mmCIF file as gemmi writes it, N, C-alpha and C atoms, coordinates in Angstrom:
data_model
loop_
_atom_site.group_PDB
_atom_site.id
_atom_site.type_symbol
_atom_site.label_atom_id
_atom_site.label_alt_id
_atom_site.label_comp_id
_atom_site.label_asym_id
_atom_site.label_entity_id
_atom_site.label_seq_id
_atom_site.pdbx_PDB_ins_code
_atom_site.Cartn_x
_atom_site.Cartn_y
_atom_site.Cartn_z
_atom_site.occupancy
_atom_site.B_iso_or_equiv
_atom_site.pdbx_formal_charge
_atom_site.auth_seq_id
_atom_site.auth_asym_id
_atom_site.pdbx_PDB_model_num
ATOM 1 N N . UNK Axp A 1 ? -1.753 16.521 -23.708 1 0 ? 1 A 1
ATOM 2 C CA . UNK Axp A 1 ? -1.506 15.684 -22.452 1 0 ? 1 A 1
ATOM 3 C C . UNK Axp A 1 ? -1.383 15.579 -21.362 1 0 ? 1 A 1
ATOM 4 N N . UNK Axp A 2 ? 0.367 16.034 -20.938 1 0 ? 2 A 1
ATOM 5 C CA . UNK Axp A 2 ? 0.127 16.468 -19.479 1 0 ? 2 A 1
ATOM 6 C C . UNK Axp A 2 ? 0.224 17.41 -19.929 1 0 ? 2 A 1
ATOM 7 N N . UNK Axp A 3 ? 0.013 18.894 -20.076 1 0 ? 3 A 1
ATOM 8 C CA . UNK Axp A 3 ? -0.879 19.408 -19.471 1 0 ? 3 A 1
ATOM 9 C C . UNK Axp A 3 ? -2.169 19.574 -19.149 1 0 ? 3 A 1
ATOM 10 N N . UNK Axp A 4 ? -2.849 18.947 -20.157 1 0 ? 4 A 1
ATOM 11 C CA . UNK Axp A 4 ? -4.459 18.228 -19.175 1 0 ? 4 A 1
ATOM 12 C C . UNK Axp A 4 ? -4.436 17.72 -18.011 1 0 ? 4 A 1
ATOM 13 N N . UNK Axp A 5 ? -2.905 16.541 -18.004 1 0 ? 5 A 1
ATOM 14 C CA . UNK Axp A 5 ? -2.833 15.741 -16.388 1 0 ? 5 A 1
ATOM 15 C C . UNK Axp A 5 ? -2.755 17.048 -15.351 1 0 ? 5 A 1
ATOM 16 N N . UNK Axp A 6 ? -2.1 17.925 -15.514 1 0 ? 6 A 1
ATOM 17 C CA . UNK Axp A 6 ? -1.901 18.771 -14.528 1 0 ? 6 A 1
ATOM 18 C C . UNK Axp A 6 ? -2.747 19.541 -14.386 1 0 ? 6 A 1
ATOM 19 N N . UNK Axp A 7 ? -3.411 20.322 -15.089 1 0 ? 7 A 1
ATOM 20 C CA . UNK Axp A 7 ? -4.618 21.009 -14.735 1 0 ? 7 A 1
ATOM 21 C C . UNK Axp A 7 ? -5.653 20.051 -14.523 1 0 ? 7 A 1
ATOM 22 N N . UNK Axp A 8 ? -5.744 18.84 -14.155 1 0 ? 8 A 1
ATOM 23 C CA . UNK Axp A 8 ? -6.822 17.712 -13.96 1 0 ? 8 A 1
ATOM 24 C C . UNK Axp A 8 ? -6.417 17.256 -11.884 1 0 ? 8 A 1
ATOM 25 N N . UNK Axp A 9 ? -5.087 17.402 -12.159 1 0 ? 9 A 1
ATOM 26 C CA . UNK Axp A 9 ? -4.721 17.508 -11.244 1 0 ? 9 A 1
ATOM 27 C C . UNK Axp A 9 ? -4.488 18.23 -9.527 1 0 ? 9 A 1
ATOM 28 N N . UNK Axp A 10 ? -4.402 19.624 -10.521 1 0 ? 10 A 1
ATOM 29 C CA . UNK Axp A 10 ? -4.517 21.094 -9.773 1 0 ? 10 A 1
ATOM 30 C C . UNK Axp A 10 ? -5.889 21.521 -9.237 1 0 ? 10 A 1
ATOM 31 N N . UNK Axp A 11 ? -7.271 20.99 -9.986 1 0 ? 11 A 1
ATOM 32 C CA . UNK Axp A 11 ? -8.49 20.791 -10.095 1 0 ? 11 A 1
ATOM 33 C C . UNK Axp A 11 ? -8.546 20.451 -9.209 1 0 ? 11 A 1
ATOM 34 N N . UNK Axp A 12 ? -8.109 18.866 -9.048 1 0 ? 12 A 1
ATOM 35 C CA . UNK Axp A 12 ? -8.915 17.957 -7.988 1 0 ? 12 A 1
ATOM 36 C C . UNK Axp A 12 ? -8.453 18.123 -6.267 1 0 ? 12 A 1
ATOM 37 N N . UNK Axp A 13 ? -7.584 18.679 -6.597 1 0 ? 13 A 1
ATOM 38 C CA . UNK Axp A 13 ? -6.696 19.337 -5.284 1 0 ? 13 A 1
ATOM 39 C C . UNK Axp A 13 ? -7.442 20.571 -4.671 1 0 ? 13 A 1
ATOM 40 N N . UNK Axp A 14 ? -7.806 21.352 -5.538 1 0 ? 14 A 1
ATOM 41 C CA . UNK Axp A 14 ? -8.254 22.625 -5.349 1 0 ? 14 A 1
ATOM 42 C C . UNK Axp A 14 ? -10.154 22.215 -5.121 1 0 ? 14 A 1
ATOM 43 N N . UNK Axp A 15 ? -10.128 21.12 -5.7 1 0 ? 15 A 1
ATOM 44 C CA . UNK Axp A 15 ? -11.693 21.139 -4.877 1 0 ? 15 A 1
ATOM 45 C C . UNK Axp A 15 ? -11.468 19.673 -3.505 1 0 ? 15 A 1
ATOM 46 N N . UNK Axp A 16 ? -10.514 19.061 -3.216 1 0 ? 16 A 1
ATOM 47 C CA . UNK Axp A 16 ? -10.194 18.369 -1.865 1 0 ? 16 A 1
ATOM 48 C C . UNK Axp A 16 ? -10.611 19.153 -1.129 1 0 ? 16 A 1
ATOM 49 N N . UNK Axp A 17 ? -9.376 20.56 -1.368 1 0 ? 17 A 1
ATOM 50 C CA . UNK Axp A 17 ? -9.321 21.722 -0.285 1 0 ? 17 A 1
ATOM 51 C C . UNK Axp A 17 ? -10.74 22.534 -0.311 1 0 ? 17 A 1
ATOM 52 N N . UNK Axp A 18 ? -11.41 22.739 -1.008 1 0 ? 18 A 1
ATOM 53 C CA . UNK Axp A 18 ? -12.86 23.304 -1.226 1 0 ? 18 A 1
ATOM 54 C C . UNK Axp A 18 ? -13.635 22.618 -0.148 1 0 ? 18 A 1
ATOM 55 N N . UNK Axp A 19 ? -13.755 21.881 -0.487 1 0 ? 19 A 1
ATOM 56 C CA . UNK Axp A 19 ? -14.513 20.084 0.531 1 0 ? 19 A 1
ATOM 57 C C . UNK Axp A 19 ? -14.398 19.963 1.642 1 0 ? 19 A 1
ATOM 58 N N . UNK Axp A 20 ? -12.958 20.37 1.917 1 0 ? 20 A 1
ATOM 59 C CA . UNK Axp A 20 ? -12.517 20.246 4.069 1 0 ? 20 A 1
ATOM 60 C C . UNK Axp A 20 ? -13.635 21.658 4.163 1 0 ? 20 A 1
ATOM 61 N N . UNK Axp A 21 ? -13.176 22.613 3.95 1 0 ? 21 A 1
ATOM 62 C CA . UNK Axp A 21 ? -13.894 24.019 4.365 1 0 ? 21 A 1
ATOM 63 C C . UNK Axp A 21 ? -15.062 23.943 4.466 1 0 ? 21 A 1
ATOM 64 N N . UNK Axp A 22 ? -16.648 22.572 3.952 1 0 ? 22 A 1
ATOM 65 C CA . UNK Axp A 22 ? -17.695 22.572 4.514 1 0 ? 22 A 1
ATOM 66 C C . UNK Axp A 22 ? -17.675 21.908 5.587 1 0 ? 22 A 1
ATOM 67 N N . UNK Axp A 23 ? -18.873 21.876 6.471 1 0 ? 23 A 1
ATOM 68 C CA . UNK Axp A 23 ? -19.266 21.108 7.797 1 0 ? 23 A 1
ATOM 69 C C . UNK Axp A 23 ? -19.348 19.59 7.226 1 0 ? 23 A 1
ATOM 70 N N . UNK Axp A 24 ? -18.996 19.242 8.652 1 0 ? 24 A 1
ATOM 71 C CA . UNK Axp A 24 ? -18.705 18.005 8.402 1 0 ? 24 A 1
ATOM 72 C C . UNK Axp A 24 ? -20.499 17.044 7.587 1 0 ? 24 A 1
ATOM 73 N N . UNK Axp A 25 ? -21.703 17.391 8.083 1 0 ? 25 A 1
ATOM 74 C CA . UNK Axp A 25 ? -22.916 17.296 7.89 1 0 ? 25 A 1
ATOM 75 C C . UNK Axp A 25 ? -22.693 17.081 5.583 1 0 ? 25 A 1
ATOM 76 N N . UNK Axp A 26 ? -22.202 18.526 6.011 1 0 ? 26 A 1
ATOM 77 C CA . UNK Axp A 26 ? -22.348 19.14 3.985 1 0 ? 26 A 1
ATOM 78 C C . UNK Axp A 26 ? -21.107 17.981 3.454 1 0 ? 26 A 1
ATOM 79 N N . UNK Axp A 27 ? -20.017 17.926 4.089 1 0 ? 27 A 1
ATOM 80 C CA . UNK Axp A 27 ? -18.586 16.889 3.345 1 0 ? 27 A 1
ATOM 81 C C . UNK Axp A 27 ? -19.266 15.738 2.907 1 0 ? 27 A 1
ATOM 82 N N . UNK Axp A 28 ? -19.912 14.857 4.467 1 0 ? 28 A 1
ATOM 83 C CA . UNK Axp A 28 ? -20.679 13.375 4.353 1 0 ? 28 A 1
ATOM 84 C C . UNK Axp A 28 ? -21.957 13.643 3.099 1 0 ? 28 A 1
ATOM 85 N N . UNK Axp A 29 ? -22.693 14.403 3.106 1 0 ? 29 A 1
ATOM 86 C CA . UNK Axp A 29 ? -23.988 14.498 1.978 1 0 ? 29 A 1
ATOM 87 C C . UNK Axp A 29 ? -22.874 14.762 0.865 1 0 ? 29 A 1
ATOM 88 N N . UNK Axp A 30 ? -22.04 15.412 0.699 1 0 ? 30 A 1
ATOM 89 C CA . UNK Axp A 30 ? -21.329 15.975 -0.556 1 0 ? 30 A 1
ATOM 90 C C . UNK Axp A 30 ? -21.051 14.253 -1.17 1 0 ? 30 A 1
ATOM 91 N N . UNK Axp A 31 ? -20.511 13.848 -0.377 1 0 ? 31 A 1
ATOM 92 C CA . UNK Axp A 31 ? -19.291 12.591 -0.314 1 0 ? 31 A 1
ATOM 93 C C . UNK Axp A 31 ? -20.472 11.104 -0.735 1 0 ? 31 A 1
ATOM 94 N N . UNK Axp A 32 ? -21.505 11.325 -0.402 1 0 ? 32 A 1
ATOM 95 C CA . UNK Axp A 32 ? -21.998 10.094 -0.392 1 0 ? 32 A 1
ATOM 96 C C . UNK Axp A 32 ? -23.079 10.333 -1.836 1 0 ? 32 A 1
ATOM 97 N N . UNK Axp A 33 ? -23.14 11.488 -2.652 1 0 ? 33 A 1
ATOM 98 C CA . UNK Axp A 33 ? -24.424 11.31 -3.393 1 0 ? 33 A 1
ATOM 99 C C . UNK Axp A 33 ? -22.93 11.991 -4.116 1 0 ? 33 A 1
ATOM 100 N N . UNK Axp A 34 ? -22.325 11.967 -4.304 1 0 ? 34 A 1
ATOM 101 C CA . UNK Axp A 34 ? -21.049 12.605 -5.598 1 0 ? 34 A 1
ATOM 102 C C . UNK Axp A 34 ? -19.782 12.175 -6.044 1 0 ? 34 A 1
ATOM 103 N N . UNK Axp A 35 ? -19.242 11.852 -4.636 1 0 ? 35 A 1
ATOM 104 C CA . UNK Axp A 35 ? -17.803 11.166 -4.588 1 0 ? 35 A 1
ATOM 105 C C . UNK Axp A 35 ? -17.572 9.539 -3.954 1 0 ? 35 A 1
ATOM 106 N N . UNK Axp A 36 ? -18.494 8.736 -4.526 1 0 ? 36 A 1
ATOM 107 C CA . UNK Axp A 36 ? -18.939 7.047 -4.123 1 0 ? 36 A 1
ATOM 108 C C . UNK Axp A 36 ? -18.908 6.37 -5.118 1 0 ? 36 A 1
ATOM 109 N N . UNK Axp A 37 ? -18.854 5.432 -5.606 1 0 ? 37 A 1
ATOM 110 C CA . UNK Axp A 37 ? -19.314 4.161 -6.177 1 0 ? 37 A 1
ATOM 111 C C . UNK Axp A 37 ? -20.918 3.996 -6.228 1 0 ? 37 A 1
ATOM 112 N N . UNK Axp A 38 ? -21.01 4.02 -5.032 1 0 ? 38 A 1
ATOM 113 C CA . UNK Axp A 38 ? -22.532 3.293 -4.464 1 0 ? 38 A 1
ATOM 114 C C . UNK Axp A 38 ? -22.979 4.917 -4.178 1 0 ? 38 A 1
ATOM 115 N N . UNK Axp A 39 ? -23.919 5.74 -4.983 1 0 ? 39 A 1
ATOM 116 C CA . UNK Axp A 39 ? -24.249 6.424 -4.8 1 0 ? 39 A 1
ATOM 117 C C . UNK Axp A 39 ? -25.282 7.149 -3.355 1 0 ? 39 A 1
ATOM 118 N N . UNK Axp A 40 ? -25.36 7.749 -2.358 1 0 ? 40 A 1
ATOM 119 C CA . UNK Axp A 40 ? -26.477 7.221 -1.165 1 0 ? 40 A 1
ATOM 120 C C . UNK Axp A 40 ? -27.736 8.45 -2.031 1 0 ? 40 A 1
ATOM 121 N N . UNK Axp A 41 ? -28.909 8.349 -1.751 1 0 ? 41 A 1
ATOM 122 C CA . UNK Axp A 41 ? -29.892 8.843 -2.028 1 0 ? 41 A 1
ATOM 123 C C . UNK Axp A 41 ? -30.356 10.034 -1.071 1 0 ? 41 A 1
ATOM 124 N N . UNK Axp A 42 ? -31.798 11.198 -1.983 1 0 ? 42 A 1
ATOM 125 C CA . UNK Axp A 42 ? -31.832 11.827 -1.169 1 0 ? 42 A 1
ATOM 126 C C . UNK Axp A 42 ? -32.614 11.072 0.13 1 0 ? 42 A 1
ATOM 127 N N . UNK Axp A 43 ? -33.684 9.998 -0.143 1 0 ? 43 A 1
ATOM 128 C CA . UNK Axp A 43 ? -34.187 9.268 1.578 1 0 ? 43 A 1
ATOM 129 C C . UNK Axp A 43 ? -33.292 8.348 1.828 1 0 ? 43 A 1
ATOM 130 N N . UNK Axp A 44 ? -32.548 8.101 1.811 1 0 ? 44 A 1
ATOM 131 C CA . UNK Axp A 44 ? -31.26 6.759 2.408 1 0 ? 44 A 1
ATOM 132 C C . UNK Axp A 44 ? -30.332 8.349 3.067 1 0 ? 44 A 1
ATOM 133 N N . UNK Axp A 45 ? -30.224 9.497 2.899 1 0 ? 45 A 1
ATOM 134 C CA . UNK Axp A 45 ? -29.838 10.201 3.771 1 0 ? 45 A 1
ATOM 135 C C . UNK Axp A 45 ? -30.443 11.33 4.441 1 0 ? 45 A 1
ATOM 136 N N . UNK Axp A 46 ? -31.512 10.939 3.753 1 0 ? 46 A 1
ATOM 137 C CA . UNK Axp A 46 ? -32.417 11.907 5.355 1 0 ? 46 A 1
ATOM 138 C C . UNK Axp A 46 ? -32.71 10.903 6.317 1 0 ? 46 A 1
ATOM 139 N N . UNK Axp A 47 ? -33.092 9.454 6.427 1 0 ? 47 A 1
ATOM 140 C CA . UNK Axp A 47 ? -33.144 8.715 7.574 1 0 ? 47 A 1
ATOM 141 C C . UNK Axp A 47 ? -31.807 8.631 8.089 1 0 ? 47 A 1
ATOM 142 N N . UNK Axp A 48 ? -30.248 8.773 7.731 1 0 ? 48 A 1
ATOM 143 C CA . UNK Axp A 48 ? -29.655 8.919 8.318 1 0 ? 48 A 1
ATOM 144 C C . UNK Axp A 48 ? -29.185 10.284 9.788 1 0 ? 48 A 1
ATOM 145 N N . UNK Axp A 49 ? -29.67 12.049 9.311 1 0 ? 49 A 1
ATOM 146 C CA . UNK Axp A 49 ? -30.082 12.396 9.482 1 0 ? 49 A 1
ATOM 147 C C . UNK Axp A 49 ? -30.996 12.874 10.285 1 0 ? 49 A 1
ATOM 148 N N . UNK Axp A 50 ? -32.654 12.303 9.9 1 0 ? 50 A 1
ATOM 149 C CA . UNK Axp A 50 ? -33.645 12.369 10.579 1 0 ? 50 A 1
ATOM 150 C C . UNK Axp A 50 ? -33.885 13.424 10.114 1 0 ? 50 A 1
ATOM 151 N N . UNK Axp A 51 ? -33.982 14.18 9.053 1 0 ? 51 A 1
ATOM 152 C CA . UNK Axp A 51 ? -34.908 15.035 8.405 1 0 ? 51 A 1
ATOM 153 C C . UNK Axp A 51 ? -34.927 14.527 6.965 1 0 ? 51 A 1
ATOM 154 N N . UNK Axp A 52 ? -35.804 15.743 6.307 1 0 ? 52 A 1
ATOM 155 C CA . UNK Axp A 52 ? -36.465 15.209 5.379 1 0 ? 52 A 1
ATOM 156 C C . UNK Axp A 52 ? -35.624 14.877 4.064 1 0 ? 52 A 1
ATOM 157 N N . UNK Axp A 53 ? -36.027 14.723 3.092 1 0 ? 53 A 1
ATOM 158 C CA . UNK Axp A 53 ? -35.367 14.287 1.936 1 0 ? 53 A 1
ATOM 159 C C . UNK Axp A 53 ? -35.442 15.952 0.707 1 0 ? 53 A 1
ATOM 160 N N . UNK Axp A 54 ? -35.828 16.776 1.329 1 0 ? 54 A 1
ATOM 161 C CA . UNK Axp A 54 ? -36.173 17.677 0.746 1 0 ? 54 A 1
ATOM 162 C C . UNK Axp A 54 ? -34.834 19.221 1.198 1 0 ? 54 A 1
ATOM 163 N N . UNK Axp A 55 ? -34.535 18.381 2.267 1 0 ? 55 A 1
ATOM 164 C CA . UNK Axp A 55 ? -34.27 18.978 3.746 1 0 ? 55 A 1
ATOM 165 C C . UNK Axp A 55 ? -32.236 18.907 3.123 1 0 ? 55 A 1
ATOM 166 N N . UNK Axp A 56 ? -31.625 17.666 3.131 1 0 ? 56 A 1
ATOM 167 C CA . UNK Axp A 56 ? -31.058 17.343 2.21 1 0 ? 56 A 1
ATOM 168 C C . UNK Axp A 56 ? -30.801 17.652 0.739 1 0 ? 56 A 1
ATOM 169 N N . UNK Axp A 57 ? -31.62 17.554 0.235 1 0 ? 57 A 1
ATOM 170 C CA . UNK Axp A 57 ? -31.773 18.79 -0.738 1 0 ? 57 A 1
ATOM 171 C C . UNK Axp A 57 ? -30.903 19.664 -0.909 1 0 ? 57 A 1
ATOM 172 N N . UNK Axp A 58 ? -31.504 20.702 0.498 1 0 ? 58 A 1
ATOM 173 C CA . UNK Axp A 58 ? -31.226 22.372 -0.093 1 0 ? 58 A 1
ATOM 174 C C . UNK Axp A 58 ? -29.571 22.354 1.127 1 0 ? 58 A 1
ATOM 175 N N . UNK Axp A 59 ? -29.152 21.248 1.663 1 0 ? 59 A 1
ATOM 176 C CA . UNK Axp A 59 ? -28.032 21.468 2.559 1 0 ? 59 A 1
ATOM 177 C C . UNK Axp A 59 ? -26.961 21.145 1.531 1 0 ? 59 A 1
ATOM 178 N N . UNK Axp A 60 ? -27.295 19.806 0.622 1 0 ? 60 A 1
ATOM 179 C CA . UNK Axp A 60 ? -26.262 19.798 -1.153 1 0 ? 60 A 1
ATOM 180 C C . UNK Axp A 60 ? -26.374 20.979 -1.618 1 0 ? 60 A 1
ATOM 181 N N . UNK Axp A 61 ? -27.369 21.19 -2.191 1 0 ? 61 A 1
ATOM 182 C CA . UNK Axp A 61 ? -27.577 22.853 -3.069 1 0 ? 61 A 1
ATOM 183 C C . UNK Axp A 61 ? -26.994 23.654 -2.317 1 0 ? 61 A 1
ATOM 184 N N . UNK Axp A 62 ? -26.496 24.176 -1.205 1 0 ? 62 A 1
ATOM 185 C CA . UNK Axp A 62 ? -26.156 24.936 -0.392 1 0 ? 62 A 1
ATOM 186 C C . UNK Axp A 62 ? -24.506 24.452 -0.438 1 0 ? 62 A 1
ATOM 187 N N . UNK Axp A 63 ? -24.347 23.64 0.106 1 0 ? 63 A 1
ATOM 188 C CA . UNK Axp A 63 ? -22.815 23.04 -0.016 1 0 ? 63 A 1
ATOM 189 C C . UNK Axp A 63 ? -21.816 23.105 -1.396 1 0 ? 63 A 1
ATOM 190 N N . UNK Axp A 64 ? -22.518 22.738 -2.892 1 0 ? 64 A 1
ATOM 191 C CA . UNK Axp A 64 ? -22.624 23.516 -3.801 1 0 ? 64 A 1
ATOM 192 C C . UNK Axp A 64 ? -22.541 24.245 -4.73 1 0 ? 64 A 1
ATOM 193 N N . UNK Axp A 65 ? -23.377 25.191 -4.117 1 0 ? 65 A 1
ATOM 194 C CA . UNK Axp A 65 ? -22.857 26.807 -4.262 1 0 ? 65 A 1
ATOM 195 C C . UNK Axp A 65 ? -21.401 27.753 -3.436 1 0 ? 65 A 1
ATOM 196 N N . UNK Axp A 66 ? -21.736 27.19 -2.426 1 0 ? 66 A 1
ATOM 197 C CA . UNK Axp A 66 ? -20.4 26.937 -1.303 1 0 ? 66 A 1
ATOM 198 C C . UNK Axp A 66 ? -18.975 26.977 -1.889 1 0 ? 66 A 1
ATOM 199 N N . UNK Axp A 67 ? -19.069 25.53 -2.613 1 0 ? 67 A 1
ATOM 200 C CA . UNK Axp A 67 ? -17.937 24.924 -3.259 1 0 ? 67 A 1
ATOM 201 C C . UNK Axp A 67 ? -17.584 25.706 -4.6 1 0 ? 67 A 1
ATOM 202 N N . UNK Axp A 68 ? -18.84 26.235 -5.018 1 0 ? 68 A 1
ATOM 203 C CA . UNK Axp A 68 ? -18.85 26.899 -6.318 1 0 ? 68 A 1
ATOM 204 C C . UNK Axp A 68 ? -17.961 28.258 -5.931 1 0 ? 68 A 1
ATOM 205 N N . UNK Axp A 69 ? -17.763 28.998 -4.738 1 0 ? 69 A 1
ATOM 206 C CA . UNK Axp A 69 ? -17.546 30.176 -4.381 1 0 ? 69 A 1
ATOM 207 C C . UNK Axp A 69 ? -16.165 30.032 -4.076 1 0 ? 69 A 1
ATOM 208 N N . UNK Axp A 70 ? -16.062 28.746 -3.142 1 0 ? 70 A 1
ATOM 209 C CA . UNK Axp A 70 ? -14.039 28.29 -3.201 1 0 ? 70 A 1
ATOM 210 C C . UNK Axp A 70 ? -13.878 28.486 -4.35 1 0 ? 70 A 1
ATOM 211 N N . UNK Axp A 71 ? -13.637 27.901 -5.34 1 0 ? 71 A 1
ATOM 212 C CA . UNK Axp A 71 ? -13.403 27.311 -6.114 1 0 ? 71 A 1
ATOM 213 C C . UNK Axp A 71 ? -13.489 29.056 -6.916 1 0 ? 71 A 1
ATOM 214 N N . UNK Axp A 72 ? -13.93 29.247 -7.376 1 0 ? 72 A 1
ATOM 215 C CA . UNK Axp A 72 ? -14.027 31.156 -7.817 1 0 ? 72 A 1
ATOM 216 C C . UNK Axp A 72 ? -12.499 31.841 -7.435 1 0 ? 72 A 1
ATOM 217 N N . UNK Axp A 73 ? -13.039 31.767 -6.368 1 0 ? 73 A 1
ATOM 218 C CA . UNK Axp A 73 ? -11.888 32.877 -5.305 1 0 ? 73 A 1
ATOM 219 C C . UNK Axp A 73 ? -10.083 31.314 -5.411 1 0 ? 73 A 1
ATOM 220 N N . UNK Axp A 74 ? -9.966 30.483 -5.218 1 0 ? 74 A 1
ATOM 221 C CA . UNK Axp A 74 ? -8.894 29.951 -5.66 1 0 ? 74 A 1
ATOM 222 C C . UNK Axp A 74 ? -8.239 30.238 -7.074 1 0 ? 74 A 1
ATOM 223 N N . UNK Axp A 75 ? -9.051 30.396 -8.193 1 0 ? 75 A 1
ATOM 224 C CA . UNK Axp A 75 ? -8.615 30.569 -9.344 1 0 ? 75 A 1
ATOM 225 C C . UNK Axp A 75 ? -7.833 31.501 -9.683 1 0 ? 75 A 1
């Protein structure tokens, strides 16, 4: 159990560090979509950034791909 808790802490810290490597818009989109209780929709973020919902989806997808790369290189 202790080992699992340590692993979770390490992964959480690595993820937080990786998110900081993203640009501000990508950070905001990921945090709004995945890291809050009240998750924003693509359309809400599209209105906020004056772009299409499809563009928000593309930015989100690209940011997730970058995070995977950052996390893989940290491992």
